[in-house]
C-alpha positions as CSV (number, residue, x, y, z in Angstrom):
1,M,29.6,-71.4,-191.5
2,K,29.5,-70.7,-187.7
3,K,32.1,-72.2,-185.4
4,V,32.5,-72.4,-181.5
5,V,36.0,-72.8,-180.5
6,K,36.9,-73.7,-176.9
7,F,40.6,-73.5,-175.7
8,G,41.5,-75.6,-172.5
9,G,44.1,-74.4,-169.9
10,S,47.3,-75.6,-171.4
11,S,46.5,-73.6,-174.5
12,L,46.0,-70.4,-172.5
13,A,48.7,-70.8,-170.0
14,S,51.1,-67.9,-171.1
15,A,51.0,-64.9,-173.7
16,E,53.0,-67.3,-176.1
17,Q,50.3,-69.8,-175.8
18,F,47.8,-66.7,-176.5
19,H,49.5,-65.8,-179.5
20,K,49.1,-69.3,-180.9
21,V,45.4,-69.2,-180.3
22,G,45.0,-65.8,-181.6
23,E,46.5,-67.1,-185.0
24,I,44.0,-69.9,-184.9
25,I,41.0,-68.1,-184.5
26,R,42.0,-65.3,-186.9
27,A,42.9,-68.1,-189.6
28,Q,38.9,-68.7,-190.0
29,E,36.5,-65.9,-189.9
30,D,34.0,-68.4,-188.8
31,R,35.5,-69.0,-185.6
32,K,33.1,-66.5,-184.0
33,Y,32.5,-67.6,-180.4
34,V,35.4,-68.4,-178.1
35,V,35.2,-70.3,-174.9
36,P,38.4,-69.8,-172.9
37,S,39.4,-72.0,-169.7
38,A,41.6,-70.8,-166.8
39,P,45.5,-70.5,-167.5
40,G,46.9,-74.2,-166.9
41,K,50.5,-75.2,-166.1
42,R,53.1,-73.3,-168.0
43,F,55.7,-76.0,-167.3
44,S,56.3,-79.2,-165.5
45,G,56.0,-78.4,-161.8
46,D,53.8,-75.3,-162.2
47,T,50.3,-74.7,-160.8
48,K,47.1,-74.0,-162.6
49,V,45.5,-70.9,-161.6
50,T,42.1,-72.7,-160.6
51,D,44.2,-74.7,-157.8
52,M,45.7,-71.2,-156.8
53,L,42.5,-69.8,-156.6
54,Y,41.1,-72.9,-154.7
55,E,44.0,-72.6,-152.2
56,C,43.6,-68.9,-151.8
57,Y,39.9,-68.9,-151.1
58,H,40.4,-71.4,-148.4
59,L,43.1,-69.6,-146.7
60,A,40.4,-66.8,-146.8
61,E,37.6,-68.8,-145.3
62,E,39.9,-69.9,-142.5
63,G,40.9,-66.4,-141.7
64,E,44.6,-66.7,-142.6
65,E,46.7,-64.4,-144.7
66,F,45.7,-64.9,-148.6
67,K,46.6,-61.4,-150.0
68,G,50.2,-62.5,-150.9
69,L,48.8,-65.7,-153.0
70,L,46.1,-63.4,-154.6
71,K,48.9,-61.1,-155.6
72,N,50.7,-64.0,-157.0
73,I,47.5,-64.9,-159.2
74,K,47.2,-61.4,-160.3
75,A,50.9,-61.4,-161.6
76,R,50.2,-64.6,-163.7
77,Y,47.6,-62.4,-165.5
78,E,49.6,-59.6,-165.7
79,E,52.5,-61.4,-167.4
80,I,49.9,-62.6,-170.0
81,I,48.6,-58.9,-170.5
82,S,52.2,-57.7,-170.8
83,G,53.2,-60.3,-173.2
84,L,50.6,-59.4,-175.4
85,N,51.1,-55.8,-175.3
86,L,47.5,-55.1,-174.2
87,S,46.7,-51.8,-172.4
88,L,44.4,-53.5,-169.9
89,S,44.0,-53.5,-166.1
90,L,42.5,-55.9,-164.1
91,D,42.9,-54.1,-160.7
92,S,39.2,-53.4,-160.1
93,E,38.4,-57.1,-160.7
94,F,41.0,-58.2,-158.4
95,K,39.9,-55.5,-155.7
96,V,36.2,-57.1,-156.0
97,I,37.5,-60.5,-155.8
98,E,39.5,-59.7,-152.8
99,E,36.3,-58.3,-151.1
100,N,34.3,-61.3,-152.2
101,F,36.8,-63.5,-150.5
102,L,36.5,-61.5,-147.1
103,K,32.7,-62.0,-147.4
104,H,33.4,-65.9,-148.0
105,I,31.1,-65.7,-150.9
106,G,31.8,-69.3,-151.8
107,E,34.1,-71.8,-153.4
108,N,32.6,-71.8,-156.8
109,Y,32.6,-68.2,-157.0
110,A,36.7,-68.5,-156.4
111,A,37.1,-71.3,-158.8
112,S,35.2,-69.4,-161.5
113,R,37.3,-66.3,-161.4
114,G,40.2,-68.2,-163.3
115,E,38.0,-68.5,-166.4
116,Y,36.2,-65.0,-165.9
117,L,39.5,-63.1,-165.9
118,N,40.9,-65.2,-168.8
119,G,37.8,-64.2,-170.9
120,I,38.1,-60.6,-170.3
121,I,41.7,-60.9,-171.4
122,M,41.0,-62.8,-174.6
123,A,37.8,-60.7,-175.3
124,D,40.4,-57.5,-175.4
125,Y,43.2,-59.3,-177.2
126,L,40.8,-60.3,-180.0
127,G,38.6,-57.4,-180.2
128,Y,35.4,-59.4,-179.4
129,A,32.5,-58.8,-177.0
130,F,32.9,-60.2,-173.6
131,V,29.9,-61.9,-172.1
132,D,29.9,-62.9,-168.4
133,A,28.7,-66.7,-168.5
134,A,27.0,-66.0,-165.0
135,K,24.4,-63.9,-166.9
136,V,23.5,-66.4,-169.5
137,I,24.1,-69.8,-168.2
138,F,21.9,-70.9,-165.3
139,F,21.5,-73.7,-163.0
140,K,18.3,-74.9,-161.1
141,E,17.8,-74.5,-157.3
142,D,19.0,-78.4,-156.9
143,G,22.2,-77.3,-158.8
144,T,21.4,-79.2,-162.3
145,W,21.8,-77.3,-165.4
146,D,18.7,-75.2,-166.6
147,E,18.7,-76.1,-170.4
148,E,15.5,-74.2,-171.2
149,R,16.5,-71.0,-169.7
150,T,20.3,-70.9,-170.6
151,K,19.1,-71.7,-174.3
152,K,16.9,-68.8,-174.1
153,V,18.9,-66.0,-172.7
154,L,22.2,-67.2,-174.4
155,S,20.6,-67.4,-177.7
156,E,19.2,-63.8,-177.5
157,E,22.3,-62.5,-175.9
158,L,24.8,-64.0,-178.5
159,S,22.5,-62.7,-181.3
160,K,23.5,-59.3,-180.4
161,H,27.0,-60.2,-181.2
162,D,28.8,-61.3,-184.3
163,K,31.8,-62.3,-182.2
164,A,32.1,-63.1,-178.4
165,V,34.1,-64.5,-175.6
166,I,32.1,-66.6,-173.2
167,P,34.0,-67.7,-170.2
168,G,33.9,-71.5,-169.4
169,F,33.1,-73.6,-166.5
170,Y,30.6,-71.5,-164.5
171,G,27.0,-70.0,-164.6
172,S,24.6,-68.9,-161.9
173,L,21.7,-70.3,-159.7
174,P,18.4,-68.6,-159.4
175,N,19.6,-66.1,-156.7
176,G,22.6,-64.8,-158.8
177,T,25.2,-67.0,-156.9
178,V,28.1,-68.2,-159.0
179,K,27.6,-72.1,-159.7
180,T,30.5,-74.1,-161.5
181,F,30.3,-77.3,-163.5
182,S,32.3,-80.1,-162.2
183,R,36.3,-79.9,-163.2
184,G,36.8,-80.0,-166.9
185,G,33.3,-78.0,-167.4
186,S,34.6,-75.5,-169.8
187,D,34.0,-78.2,-172.3
188,I,30.2,-78.2,-171.4
189,T,30.1,-74.5,-171.8
190,G,31.4,-74.7,-175.4
191,S,28.9,-77.4,-176.1
192,I,26.0,-75.3,-174.5
193,V,27.3,-72.2,-176.8
194,A,27.3,-74.4,-179.9
195,Q,24.0,-75.5,-179.3
196,A,22.7,-71.9,-178.5
197,V,23.9,-70.3,-181.8
198,H,23.2,-73.5,-183.8
199,A,26.9,-73.7,-184.8
200,D,28.0,-75.9,-187.7
201,V,31.3,-77.2,-185.7
202,Y,32.3,-77.2,-182.2
203,E,36.1,-77.1,-182.1
204,N,37.7,-78.2,-178.7
205,W,41.2,-77.1,-178.5
206,T,43.6,-78.7,-176.3
207,D,47.2,-80.0,-176.1
208,V,46.6,-83.5,-178.1
209,S,45.8,-84.0,-181.4
210,G,42.4,-85.7,-180.7
211,F,41.7,-89.0,-179.1
212,L,44.1,-92.1,-179.3
213,L,42.8,-95.7,-179.5
214,V,44.3,-96.5,-176.1
215,D,46.1,-94.8,-173.1
216,P,49.7,-93.7,-174.3
217,R,50.8,-94.6,-170.9
218,I,50.4,-98.1,-171.4
219,I,50.9,-98.3,-175.1
220,K,53.7,-96.3,-176.8
221,N,52.5,-93.8,-179.4
222,P,49.4,-95.5,-180.0
223,V,47.4,-94.8,-183.1
224,G,44.7,-91.9,-183.3
225,I,40.9,-92.1,-183.8
226,E,39.8,-90.0,-186.9
227,T,36.0,-90.4,-186.3
228,I,34.1,-91.7,-183.4
229,T,30.3,-91.7,-182.6
230,Y,28.8,-89.9,-179.6
231,R,27.9,-93.4,-178.3
232,E,31.2,-94.7,-178.6
233,L,32.7,-91.8,-176.9
234,R,30.5,-92.1,-173.9
235,E,31.4,-95.6,-173.4
236,L,35.2,-94.9,-173.6
237,S,34.8,-91.7,-171.4
238,Y,32.6,-93.8,-168.6
239,M,35.7,-96.4,-168.6
240,G,38.1,-93.7,-168.2
241,A,39.2,-92.1,-171.3
242,T,39.5,-88.6,-171.0
243,V,40.1,-85.6,-173.5
244,L,36.5,-84.4,-173.3
245,H,34.2,-83.9,-170.5
246,E,31.9,-86.6,-170.9
247,D,28.8,-84.3,-170.2
248,A,29.7,-81.8,-173.2
249,I,28.2,-84.3,-175.6
250,F,24.6,-84.0,-174.7
251,P,23.9,-80.2,-175.9
252,V,25.3,-80.7,-179.4
253,R,24.1,-84.2,-179.8
254,K,20.5,-82.6,-179.8
255,E,21.6,-80.5,-182.3
256,G,23.5,-83.0,-184.4
257,I,26.7,-80.5,-184.0
258,P,29.9,-82.4,-184.8
259,I,32.7,-82.0,-182.2
260,N,36.4,-81.7,-183.7
261,I,39.1,-82.2,-181.2
262,R,42.3,-80.3,-182.0
263,N,45.7,-79.3,-180.8
264,T,46.7,-76.0,-180.4
265,N,50.4,-76.8,-180.8
266,A,49.9,-78.7,-183.9
267,P,47.0,-76.8,-185.6
268,G,47.5,-78.5,-189.0
269,D,46.4,-81.9,-187.7
270,N,43.1,-83.0,-188.3
271,G,42.3,-84.3,-184.7
272,T,39.3,-86.7,-184.0
273,W,35.7,-85.9,-185.2
274,I,33.0,-86.7,-183.0
275,V,29.9,-87.3,-184.8
276,E,26.3,-88.7,-184.4
277,S,26.6,-91.5,-187.0
278,T,28.9,-92.2,-189.9
279,C,29.0,-94.3,-193.0
280,Q,32.8,-94.1,-192.6
281,K,34.6,-97.2,-191.8
282,S,37.2,-97.3,-189.1
283,K,40.6,-98.6,-190.0
284,Y,40.2,-101.1,-187.4
285,T,37.5,-103.1,-186.1
286,I,37.7,-101.4,-182.8
287,T,37.5,-97.8,-182.1
288,G,39.1,-97.7,-179.0
289,I,40.1,-99.6,-175.8
290,A,39.8,-98.2,-172.1
291,G,39.6,-99.4,-168.6
292,K,39.6,-98.9,-164.9
293,K,41.0,-100.7,-161.9
294,G,39.6,-101.1,-158.5
295,F,36.6,-103.4,-158.8
296,C,35.3,-106.3,-157.2
297,S,32.6,-108.8,-157.6
298,I,29.9,-110.5,-155.8
299,N,29.1,-113.7,-157.1
300,I,25.9,-115.1,-155.8
301,E,24.7,-118.7,-156.5
302,K,21.5,-120.7,-156.2
303,D,20.0,-123.5,-157.7
304,M,17.2,-122.9,-160.3
305,M,17.6,-119.2,-160.0
306,N,16.6,-118.2,-163.3
307,S,13.0,-119.6,-162.7
308,E,12.7,-117.5,-159.3
309,I,10.7,-114.5,-160.4
310,G,12.1,-111.2,-158.6
311,F,15.4,-112.8,-157.6
312,G,17.8,-110.3,-159.5
313,R,15.6,-107.5,-158.2
314,K,15.8,-108.6,-154.6
315,V,19.7,-108.5,-154.9
316,L,20.0,-105.3,-156.2
317,N,17.8,-103.8,-154.1
318,V,20.1,-104.4,-151.3
319,F,23.0,-102.7,-152.9
320,E,20.4,-99.8,-153.4
321,D,19.6,-99.7,-149.8
322,N,23.4,-99.5,-149.0
323,G,23.9,-96.5,-151.4
324,I,26.1,-98.8,-153.7
325,S,25.6,-98.5,-157.5
326,F,26.8,-101.4,-159.6
327,E,28.7,-101.6,-162.8
328,H,27.6,-105.0,-164.6
329,V,25.6,-107.8,-163.7
330,P,26.4,-110.7,-165.8
331,S,24.1,-113.8,-165.2
332,G,23.7,-117.5,-165.9
333,I,21.2,-120.2,-165.0
334,D,22.3,-120.4,-161.2
335,T,24.5,-117.3,-161.0
336,L,24.5,-113.7,-160.8
337,T,27.4,-111.4,-160.4
338,V,27.5,-108.0,-159.4
339,F,30.5,-105.8,-160.1
340,V,30.9,-102.7,-158.0
341,H,33.6,-100.1,-157.0
342,Q,35.7,-101.6,-154.5
343,D,36.2,-98.5,-152.7
344,H,32.4,-97.9,-152.4
345,F,31.8,-101.4,-151.3
346,M,34.4,-102.4,-148.6
347,D,32.9,-100.6,-145.6
348,K,29.5,-102.2,-146.4
349,E,30.3,-105.6,-147.6
350,Q,28.8,-107.6,-144.6
351,Q,25.8,-105.6,-144.6
352,V,25.3,-106.2,-148.2
353,V,26.0,-110.0,-147.7
354,T,23.5,-110.3,-144.9
355,G,21.0,-108.3,-146.8
356,I,21.2,-110.6,-149.6
357,H,21.0,-113.9,-147.6
358,R,17.7,-112.4,-146.0
359,L,16.0,-111.0,-149.1
360,A,17.2,-113.5,-151.8
361,K,18.3,-116.8,-149.8
362,P,20.9,-117.6,-152.1
363,D,23.2,-120.9,-151.8
364,T,26.4,-119.0,-151.5
365,I,28.0,-115.7,-151.8
366,D,31.6,-115.3,-152.9
367,I,33.5,-112.1,-153.3
368,E,36.5,-111.3,-155.2
369,A,38.5,-108.1,-155.1
370,D,41.3,-106.4,-156.9
371,L,39.6,-106.6,-160.4
372,A,39.9,-104.2,-163.4
373,L,37.3,-103.9,-166.2
374,I,38.2,-103.2,-169.7
375,A,35.8,-101.8,-172.4
376,V,36.8,-102.8,-176.1
377,V,34.4,-100.4,-178.0
378,G,33.9,-100.1,-181.7
379,R,30.8,-99.6,-184.4
380,G,32.9,-102.0,-186.5
381,M,32.5,-104.8,-184.2
382,K,28.7,-105.3,-185.4
383,S,29.6,-106.2,-188.9
384,T,32.8,-108.1,-187.9
385,R,32.7,-111.8,-187.1
386,G,34.7,-113.2,-184.4
387,T,35.6,-110.2,-182.6
388,A,35.2,-111.7,-179.0
389,G,37.1,-114.8,-180.2
390,R,40.0,-112.6,-181.2
391,I,40.1,-110.9,-177.8
392,F,39.8,-114.2,-176.0
393,S,42.7,-115.6,-178.1
394,A,44.8,-112.7,-177.7
395,L,44.5,-112.7,-173.7
396,A,44.7,-116.4,-173.5
397,H,48.1,-116.0,-175.6
398,A,49.0,-113.4,-173.1
399,K,48.3,-115.5,-170.2
400,V,45.7,-113.4,-168.9
401,N,42.8,-115.0,-167.0
402,V,39.2,-113.6,-167.7
403,K,37.0,-113.0,-164.9
404,M,34.0,-111.6,-166.6
405,I,32.8,-111.0,-170.1
406,D,29.5,-108.7,-170.9
407,Q,28.5,-107.7,-174.4
408,G,25.4,-105.3,-174.7
409,S,22.7,-105.9,-177.3
410,S,24.0,-103.0,-179.3
411,E,27.2,-104.8,-180.1
412,L,28.9,-101.4,-179.7
413,N,31.2,-102.6,-176.8
414,I,32.6,-105.7,-174.8
415,I,33.4,-105.5,-171.3
416,I,36.0,-107.6,-169.8
417,G,36.8,-108.3,-166.4
418,V,40.6,-109.2,-165.4
419,K,42.6,-109.3,-162.4
420,N,44.4,-105.5,-161.4
421,E,47.7,-107.1,-161.9
422,D,46.7,-108.1,-165.4
423,F,45.2,-104.8,-166.6
424,E,48.0,-103.2,-168.5
425,T,48.8,-106.8,-170.1
426,A,45.5,-107.3,-171.1
427,I,45.2,-103.9,-172.8
428,E,48.3,-104.5,-174.7
429,A,47.2,-108.0,-176.0
430,I,44.1,-106.5,-177.3
431,Y,45.8,-103.4,-179.0
432,N,48.2,-105.7,-180.6
433,I,45.7,-108.1,-182.2
434,F,43.6,-105.3,-183.7
435,V,46.0,-102.7,-184.5
436,L,49.6,-104.1,-184.8
437,A,48.6,-107.6,-186.5
438,K,46.8,-105.3,-189.2
439,V,49.8,-103.0,-189.7
């Protein structure tokens, strides 16, 4: 068996955390390829190294004194090296970083150094080969990931090493310039490495024991999710659930490689398994609940709308012309409602209203702000009758007014619209009816 293991910033914030990670890796011989993040916070109120690097580079870019902050960043790494009793010096690396900051080489380069330096330490600590991600992970000129070139070069390079450390978060453009993924992109790197080496499992180690069925800031001590499919995870991630970068799914999904979310601080926990498909039934009808606030609805009415060919296209074309993407478009015989992010829409609302009147000639347009969307996701919903009815019953009992409901043809999720002020109450009501009522 061959495993790729990725460790988040909280797992590598200090020498003490490095020791935990080392014990985890050495506990199983098949944990052959390691993807580290930059050091995270050591305690509440601490600063992540990546944020320190951003600040340091901005100071250099503005011609202000930055060497003091760079010295503080170096001290963070030296504290880890000392705590691990390593005979390793990063003096030459920091000299190069200082020179490149003075050259204003780029923000992406600055941000990537957190993972790069942590990768050097991790490789030295484990006795693994170090492979610079800039030499094996590539982006195209337009900034999108170059999957074909990456897979070829990365596979060839890693075939030379039985065990290796590959820093997360970054790669390079065709001209060799360092380019980063979006924040949290080390998850993507781990997935890319797993794809390249045809891993059996991609273990993603963080500071939580897998996914929870609902946000713990809303529900105290919610139940965990044992198994979730790629599709379910995509739905929940899109609606705000954050443990794994949502784009990390795609490389491993192509290879059918399962992802196991684990807790560095509780390595005995099984965590959550993310799989392509499974015959295992969820303990509950639903797999998870997630949501976001800050939407508004544009309700368009016109008699006999359903018989007018091209009406929906005309309406959506107005949003496209104004650079606004839509979230959901539920419709009836004489109504069509478009849900959009409120902050993207507010400055252009009158242009949109005018455009819809000119193109679609509706009878009325009504806008409602301060709405929230909640996704109730679960593969078990397909085979369970009355799921929507239970949701409506729970919300009615909690005195929550439902503004919208939208269910896709896959029956994998139900989207509910409520007022922002009812968001937490609605989630609690749905959780209670499906989870607590079953206990």
